[in-house]
KOLTI-697870 format. One record per residue: residue in three letters; x, y, z of N, C-alpha, C, O in turn. Coordinates in steps of 0.02 Angstrom, whole numbers, plus 50000, padded with zeros to 5 digits. Layout:
BEGIN
alaXYZXYZXYZXYZ;...
//
This chain:
BEGIN
met572365403354561571805405554561571235400554616571295394554631;leu570755404954634570305400554673569645398754632569455403854603;lys569245393754620568985391254579568345393054609567985396954579;thr568105389654687567525391554711567715391354793568065387254824;val567455395854813567245398554858566645397354913566085398154890;thr566665395954967566065394355014566065397555067566495396255109;val565545402955081565625405555152565085401755182564695398555147;glu565025401855251564585398455291564525403455354565025405855381;ala563905404655372563785407255430563195406955486562635406055462;lys563225407655548562785403855576562305410655602562495415955627;ala561515408355583561385415955639561325416555710561275411555745;ile561325421755730561265422555808560505421155817560065423855784;ala560375415255884559785414555896559315419455959558735421655962;val559785419655995559645425956025560215431056067560685429856106;glu559965435856044560505442956088560135449156138559635452656129;gln560445448956174560185455556241560525461756200561065461856171;lys559985467356208560195473156205559815477756263559205477656271;asn560115480556291560075484956355559465480156389559635474256394;asp558765481656413558575477356435558095474656405557535475456427;thr558205470256340557835468756294558055463256258558605464156231;thr557735456156246558225449956249557795448356166557295444756161;glu558075451356115557915448356045558115439356033558625436456051;tyr557685437356008557475430555970557405432155906557035436255880;asn557835427955879557875426655794557295420755771557375414655774;ala556845423455753556235416955743556545412355694556415406355703;ala556875413655652557145411655584557515405355595557465400355560;thr558005406155661558225401255708557995396355724558355391455729;tyr557275395755739556935389355764556425387955720555975391455697;lys556625379155706556115375455672555475374855699555425373755759;thr554905375355658554275375355664553945371755614554265371055562;asn553235368655617552855365955564552815370155514553275374155513;pro552455370555475552035375255424551485379155454551535385255450;asp550935376555486550425377455512550405380855573549875383255594;ala551135381355616551445382955684551165389555685551155393755639;thr550885390055756550545396555785551175400255824551655397355849;ala551105404755824551765410355878551845406655935552405404855951;glu551375405455968551445399356038551865393356034552175390956081;asp551865391455980552085386455951553065385855947553455381455965;leu553145392655914553695395655916554135396555980554725395055991;leu553575400056026553745403756089553975397756112554575398156125;asn553705391256124553855386556154554605384056157554875381656207;lys554885384856100555235380756060555965387556104556535385656119;met555785392556112556305396956115556465397956208556075400456248;pro557035395656221557425396456284557215402956339557175408956327;gly557045398356416556785403956455556205406356435555975409756481;ile555675406256368554925408956370554555401856392554765396156383;ser553935403956423553535399256442552975405056439553005411156446;ser552225398956421551405403156422551275397456468551425391456469;ser550945401556504550215398656543549905401556592550155406556616;gly549435399656612548895402356655548715410756625548705415756661;gly548625410456564548395417956537548935423256515548785427656476;thr549725422556546550385425256527550925423456500551075417556508;val551245426456472551795426156444552615427756486552845433456486;thr552825424356505553445425756527554205423756519554365417756521;ala554555427456513555445426556479555755427256539555545431556577;his556295423056555556555421856595556355424356660556705428756686;gly555735421656696555345422656750554975428256762554675428456816;glu554885435756700554755440456702554155439356656554185435356609;thr553385444156677553005444156630553365447856574553885451156581;val552985446856514552965450756451552635454756439552085452656422;gly552725463556440552215466056438552135469656348551675473356331;lys552605467556311552605471956262553065465856214553575463356238;val552805464056143552925460956078553155465556020552835468955980;leu553625464856028553895467255952553985463255886554425458855888;val553635464155823553665460155772553985462555736553625466455704;asp554625462755713555045464655660555125470755690555005475655654;gly555275471655739555645477855787554975483955779555055489955766;lys554465481255787554065487455776553595485655829553665479955853;asn553145489355852552635486955927551985485655882551695489055839;ser551845477455918551035471855897550395476455905550315478655962;leu550095477555874549415479955864548965475855952548565478455990;val549325468655952549135466256007549345467856072549905465456081;met549215470056107549545470956174549565463556209550095461656234;met549035459556211549045453156251549555449956233549385445756192;pro550425449956249550475441756220550325436656216550585433156172;leu549885434056255549475425656237549115427956181549275425656126;leu548655432256183548205432456117548715432256061548705427056028;leu549065436056047549515435355988549815428256002549775425055949;ser550005425756034550435419756013549975414355995550135410255952;lys549235413856034548625410056022548535409455945548475404155913;thr548535415555923547945419155847548405417755797548315414055749;cys549035421655815549395420655745549875413955724550185409855758;leu549765415155646550135411055621550855413955597551005419855590;leu551275407855585551745410955574551815411055505551395407255481;lys552215414055458552305414155380552985411755373553235411155318;
//
């Protein structure tokens, strides 16, 4: 008879779904007072400069939060103003 069973799993950090790349924010470590831009800067292939956010060299036109369209249409504004929880 087994007395203790330990199950360990590692969350998937990045997943490609059709033409969308999904990042699992929980897999990136940030400070408690971090902004969304701080999180973006930790994600591979993502950068923000000159008023735009790019992913793998392409301009990001839409941001989804928990799989839903964000209310902020400009990804850079979203990244600079939203605090992570």
